[in-house]
C-alpha positions in Angstrom: -0.1 0.0 0.1 1.1 3.6 0.0 2.2 6.0 -2.8 5.5 7.3 -4.1 5.7 10.8 -6.2 7.4 11.0 -9.5 8.0 14.6 -11.2 8.8 14.2 -15.0 8.7 16.6 -17.9 7.3 19.2 -15.3 4.4 16.9 -14.2 4.1 15.1 -10.7 2.6 11.9 -10.8 1.8 9.3 -7.8 0.2 6.0 -7.8 -2.0 5.9 -4.8 -2.9 2.2 -3.5 -4.8 1.3 -0.8 -7.9 -0.7 0.9 -11.3 -0.1 -0.2 -13.5 1.1 2.6 -17.0 -0.6 1.5 -18.8 1.8 3.8 -17.3 5.3 2.5 -15.7 4.2 -0.9 -12.6 5.6 -2.2 -11.1 8.4 -0.2 -11.1 12.1 -1.8 -8.1 13.1 -3.6 -5.9 15.2 -1.4 -4.2 17.1 -4.2 -4.2 17.0 -7.8 -6.6 15.0 -9.7 -7.2 11.6 -10.5 -6.3 10.3 -14.2 -7.5 6.8 -13.8 -9.0 4.5 -11.1 -9.3 0.9 -10.9 -10.1 -1.7 -7.8 -11.0 -5.1 -7.0 -13.5 -6.9 -4.6 -16.4 -9.2 -4.8 -19.5 -7.9 -6.5 -21.2 -7.4 -3.1 -18.4 -5.4 -1.7 -18.1 -3.1 -4.9 -22.0 -2.7 -4.6 -21.6 -1.3 -1.2 -18.9 0.8 -1.8 -21.2 2.5 -4.5 -18.2 2.3 -7.1 -18.4 1.6 -11.1 -20.1 4.7 -12.0 -20.0 5.2 -15.8 -19.6 8.7 -17.5 -17.7 10.5 -14.5 -15.0 12.8 -14.6 -12.4 10.1 -13.4 -12.0 7.0 -15.9 -12.4 3.9 -13.8 -12.8 0.0 -13.7 -14.2 -2.2 -11.2 -13.0 -5.9 -11.3 -14.7 -8.8 -9.0 -14.3 -12.1 -8.2 -12.5 -14.3 -5.9 -13.7 -15.6 -2.3 -13.7 -12.3 -0.6 -11.1 -13.7 1.9 -8.9 -10.8 0.9 -9.8 -7.2 1.6 -10.9 -5.4 -1.6 -8.9 -2.6 -2.8 -8.1 0.1 -5.2 -5.5 2.1 -6.9 -5.3 5.3 -8.8 -3.4 7.7 -10.8 -3.0 10.9 -9.2 -1.5 14.0 -11.4 -0.5 17.7 -10.5 0.6 20.1 -13.4 -1.3 18.7 -16.5 -4.9 18.9 -17.4 -6.7 15.9 -18.6 -9.1 15.7 -21.7 -11.7 13.2 -21.2 -12.3 10.3 -23.9 -15.8 9.1 -23.9 -17.4 6.4 -25.6 -20.7 4.9 -25.5 -21.8 7.3 -22.7 -18.8 6.1 -20.6 -15.5 8.0 -19.6 -12.6 5.4 -21.1 -9.5 7.3 -20.7 -7.9 10.7 -20.7 -5.0 12.2 -22.7 -2.6 14.8 -21.4 1.2 15.8 -21.9 4.3 17.0 -20.4 7.3 18.7 -21.4 8.6 15.8 -23.2 5.7 13.6 -24.7 1.7 13.0 -25.1 0.1 10.4 -23.1 -3.3 8.6 -23.7 -4.2 6.4 -20.5 -7.2 4.2 -21.1 -9.3 2.6 -18.4 -12.0 -0.1 -18.9 -12.3 -0.4 -22.7 -15.2 -2.7 -23.2 -16.6 -4.2 -26.2 -19.8 -2.6 -27.5 -21.7 -5.9 -27.8 -21.7 -8.2 -25.1 -23.8 -10.9 -27.0 -21.1 -12.2 -29.4 -18.3 -14.4 -28.8 -15.4 -14.1 -26.4 -13.0 -13.9 -29.4 -15.1 -11.5 -30.9 -15.2 -9.4 -27.9 -11.6 -9.5 -27.6 -11.3 -8.1 -31.3 -13.8 -5.2 -30.2 -11.7 -4.5 -27.1 -8.4 -4.0 -29.3 -10.4 -2.1 -31.8 -11.9 0.2 -28.8 -8.4 0.8 -27.9 -7.3 2.0 -31.3 -10.7 3.9 -31.4 -10.1 5.7 -28.3 -6.5 6.6 -29.6 -7.7 8.6 -32.1 -8.8 11.4 -29.8 -5.1 11.8 -28.7 -3.7 11.5 -32.6 -2.5 8.2 -31.7 -2.3 5.0 -33.2 -2.0 1.3 -31.7 1.5 1.7 -32.6 1.9 4.1 -29.7 0.9 1.5 -27.0 3.5 0.8 -24.4 1.6 -1.5 -22.3 -2.1 -3.3 -22.1 -3.9 -4.7 -18.9 -6.3 -7.5 -20.1 -8.6 -8.7 -17.5 -10.5 -11.7 -18.7 -13.5 -13.4 -17.0 -13.2 -17.3 -16.6 -9.6 -16.9 -18.4 -8.8 -20.4 -18.0 -11.6 -21.7 -20.2 -10.7 -19.3 -23.2 -6.9 -18.3 -22.9 -6.0 -20.0 -26.3 -8.8 -18.4 -28.1 -8.1 -15.1 -26.4 -4.3 -15.4 -27.8 -5.5 -16.0 -31.3 -7.9 -13.1 -31.5 -5.1 -11.0 -30.2 -2.3 -12.5 -32.7 -4.7 -11.7 -35.5 -5.3 -8.0 -34.6 -1.6 -7.6 -34.1 -0.9 -9.0 -37.3 -3.5 -6.9 -39.1 -1.9 -3.9 -37.7 1.6 -4.7 -38.1 2.5 -4.4 -34.2 5.1 -7.3 -34.8 7.1 -4.8 -36.9 7.4 -2.4 -33.9 7.0 -2.5 -30.4 4.9 -5.2 -29.0 3.6 -3.9 -25.8 4.3 -5.0 -22.2 1.1 -6.8 -20.8 -0.8 -8.5 -18.0 -3.5 -11.1 -18.9 -5.3 -12.1 -15.5 -8.5 -13.7 -15.0 -10.9 -10.8 -13.4 -14.7 -10.6 -14.0 -16.3 -7.1 -14.1 -19.3 -5.3 -13.1 -20.3 -5.0 -16.8 -20.4 -8.5 -17.7 -18.2 -8.3 -20.5 -15.7 -11.2 -21.3 -12.9 -9.0 -21.6 -12.0 -5.4 -20.4 -8.7 -3.4 -21.0 -6.7 -0.9 -19.7 -3.7 0.9 -21.8 -0.8 3.4 -21.9 0.1 5.2 -25.0 3.2 7.5 -25.3 3.8 10.1 -28.1 7.3 11.8 -27.9 7.0 15.3 -28.6 10.6 15.7 -30.6 12.2 12.6 -32.3 14.7 11.0 -30.0 14.0 12.9 -27.0 11.7 9.9 -25.6 12.5 6.3 -26.0 9.9 3.5 -25.7 11.8 0.4 -26.0 11.3 -3.3 -25.2 13.2 -4.9 -22.3 13.9 -8.8 -22.4 13.9 -10.9 -19.2 17.5 -12.6 -18.9 15.8 -15.6 -17.1 13.1 -16.3 -19.5 12.6 -16.6 -23.1 10.3 -14.2 -25.2 6.8 -14.8 -24.4 6.2 -14.7 -28.4 8.5 -17.9 -28.3 5.4 -19.9 -26.9 2.6 -18.1 -28.7 1.7 -15.2 -26.1 2.0 -12.1 -27.8 3.6 -9.4 -25.3 7.0 -8.2 -24.4 8.4 -9.1 -20.9 8.8 -5.3 -20.2 8.9 -1.8 -21.7 11.2 1.2 -20.9 10.0 4.8 -21.3 12.7 7.1 -21.1 13.2 10.9 -21.1 15.9 13.2 -20.3 14.8 13.2 -16.7 14.0 9.6 -15.7 13.4 6.1 -17.0 10.3 4.2 -16.3 10.2 0.5 -16.2 6.9 -1.4 -16.8 7.3 -5.1 -15.9 4.5 -7.3 -17.6 2.8 -10.0 -15.7 5.4 -12.6 -14.5 5.1 -15.9 -13.3 7.0 -19.2 -12.6 7.9 -19.9 -16.2 11.3 -21.9 -17.1 13.4 -20.5 -19.6 11.8 -22.6 -22.3 8.2 -21.5 -21.6 6.9 -24.4 -18.9 5.6 -23.9 -15.7 8.2 -24.4 -13.3 7.5 -25.8 -9.6 3.9 -27.2 -10.2 1.9 -27.3 -7.1 4.6 -25.5 -4.8 3.4 -21.9 -4.3 6.7 -21.3 -2.3 9.1 -21.9 -5.0 6.8 -20.3 -7.6 6.9 -17.0 -5.6 10.7 -17.1 -5.4 11.3 -17.9 -9.1 8.5 -15.3 -10.0 10.4 -12.8 -7.7 14.0 -14.0 -9.0 12.9 -13.3 -12.6 11.3 -9.9 -11.9 14.6 -8.9 -9.8 16.5 -10.1 -12.7 15.0 -7.7 -15.0 14.9 -4.7 -12.7 18.8 -5.4 -12.2 19.5 -5.3 -15.7 17.9 -1.8 -16.2 19.9 -0.6 -13.2 16.9 -0.8 -10.7 15.9 -2.8 -7.6 12.8 -3.3 -5.5 13.4 -0.1 -4.0 12.5 1.9 -7.4 9.2 0.5 -7.3 6.4 3.0 -7.7 3.4 0.3 -7.8 3.0 -3.5 -8.0 0.4 -6.3 -7.9 0.6 -9.7 -6.8 -2.2 -11.9 -8.3 -2.7 -15.2 -5.8 -4.7 -18.1 -7.5 -5.7 -18.8 -3.9 -6.1 -16.2 -1.0 -4.5 -19.1 1.2 -1.0 -18.3 -0.5 -1.2 -15.0 1.5 0.6 -16.5 4.2 3.6 -17.6 2.0 3.8 -14.4 0.2 3.8 -12.3 3.4 6.6 -14.6 4.7 8.7 -13.9 1.3 8.1 -10.0 1.7 9.0 -10.1 5.5 12.1 -12.0 4.6 13.4 -9.7 2.2 12.3 -6.7 3.7 9.8 -5.5 1.4 6.8 -5.3 3.7 6.6 -1.2 2.6 6.8 -1.8 -1.0 3.6 0.1 -2.6 2.0 -3.1 -3.4 -1.6 -4.4 -3.9 -2.3 -8.3 -3.5 -5.4 -10.0 -5.2 -7.1 -13.3 -5.7 -7.3 -14.0 -9.3 -6.6 -16.7 -11.8 -3.5 -16.7 -13.5 -3.6 -17.8 -17.4 -2.5 -21.1 -16.8 -4.2 -23.8 -14.3 -0.8 -24.8 -12.6 0.6 -20.9 -12.4 -0.2 -20.1 -8.8 0.9 -16.6 -8.6 2.0 -13.3 -10.8 3.3 -10.2 -10.0 3.6 -7.0 -12.3 5.5 -4.0 -11.2 6.3 -0.5 -12.2 9.8 1.4 -11.3 11.4 4.6 -12.0 15.0 5.8 -11.7 16.4 9.2 -12.4 18.4 9.7 -15.4 
């Protein structure tokens, strides 16, 4: 939990993470303005917290599922020094566009398919097309997307069809000829009842060469593309002031792509954290540079092992949310995503 301030290009950003009080809802922003807000809880908890409104001035997405054994949580990006231009589709606020001294940014939150009656694959295609359509408000294309988050209801029933739909979209837009975004694909239902919903970050440098957006490989794993999953292990955005590293959802996967340590949550946690740390170290960073992290646990019962790992490594104060959600393979028990920032 907690937050960390990052100043870049004359704009101050902070990721706020916390527990969701179902009686009071999300607390008011102390200073600045929320550009994006997401959260997790059971459907009953989110209903009591009265969240999930469409068409507000804060793009938001509320995800539900799990046993309710872990407390509901929220995260939001709060910005000072920039004004958001809201992006609306189908009566809903789906994102903001804004800029700093170095680049223009488009942050999309909760992009949904317009027709929930079509197949899951068709909904997947519609979500990617929805991202592309929303980016037009910022004068961008899908080629500017640096990272996505893809939340799929009942992910284990249709992860392969999802991958086929994403691959087809990426081929049609020639994504493989440029930057393949970092990504998280996780099992979470949503309050709207869609098979899939998405968030995304797109970046458009103002001056050629002033900002870099580059894929970063994993020293301990093969590229996800080698086993048919279309995302980069991490993407780094570099400006004259700092480097922001966004590490994709990372799990206990061997260098060749197979699941490691089946049925052993303690060793899966250790390998997951080793893999993530190796990515951070490869970019001259470490856990202390974290601005936001999310740990997804397949079962709430794994919380004890996870807390023990954090304590053993003196990382209890890391800005972190822990959520109960299915990972993309039935034998993967945990998955971690993290953002880190280091001054240039």
